[in-house]
N, C-alpha and C positions, 0 to 999 in steps of 0.2 A: 504494499499500500504506499509506504513512504517513498520507495523508488519511483513509482508511477507519479506521485506528486512532484518529486524533484525533477522529473523529466517533463513535467507539465503535460503528461499524457492523459490526464483524468480531470473530470469536474464532478463526478459522483462516484463514491466508493460504496459498495454493498458488502457488508460484513455479516456472515452467517456463523455466529459463534456465541458462546457464553463464557469463553475463556478470559478471565480477568487479567491475564498477562497482556492482553491487547489494549489495556487502558493507556499504557505509555505511548504506543504509536498513535492512538486516537488523539490523545492530548497534543502530541507533537504536530500532527497534521492540522488540528484545529487552530493551534497557535501560529504555526509557520505558513499554513496555506488556508486561511480563513474562508476563502471562496469555495473550497472543496466541500461538497455536501457528503456527509457520512450517514448512510442508512444502516441501522443494525437490526438484524433479525435473529431472535433466539430460536434454536431448534425446538421441536415439540416438547421434549422432556428436559429442557435446560433453561436456566435463568441465572443472571448475575446482577444482583442489586448494585454492585460497584460499577459495572458497565452502564446500567440503566441510569444511575445518578450522574455519571460522567457525561453521557450523551445529553441528558436533560439539562445539565449545566450550560451546554452550548445551544440551548433552545431547540433541540431536536428530539425526536421520539424514537422509541424502539418498537418493534413489531413482534408480537408473540405468535410464532408459527403454529402453535397448538390450535389457534383459532382458525388456521388455514391448513390444517393437517393433510387433507386430501390433496391440495395443490402442492404442498411441500413434498409429500411422498411420491407424487407423480414426477417431480423434478429430480429425485435422487438417482444417481448413477447406478446402473445394475452392478451386481457383484462381479460379473465377467463381461468383457467387451472384446470383440475380435475385430482387428483392423489389419488389412494387407497380410492375412495369414498368420498374424501373431495375436495371441490371446493375452489380455491384460486383466488382472484381478486386483480388487481392493485389498488392503491388509485384513487378515482374518479377524483382528480385534475390532474392525469397523462393521463387521457383518452383524446385523441385528438378530438376536436370538428370538425365536417365537415365544410369545407370552404364554405362561403356564395357565391352562384353562381351568384350574381348580378354583 
């Protein structure tokens, strides 16, 4: 995100994460590139009060994707993708385990 701002390749950043380690880059961007709009989306089962407060301090809002869960799930990359005869897979720890139906 910061590199894109430094190269002036961006006017809107979309961050899909609840990782509070991203507060520092958010603050850097908003202070050094105030015209860059940062949109933060929290994944369906994640939330960060710290990120939310940081973004709100810059008069911007966060979006809870749990309110848009179907649209979010439809946008998630499949576990396997084949391109030009090569198969790529996401890391096994990223694969969602089915909910226990008990």
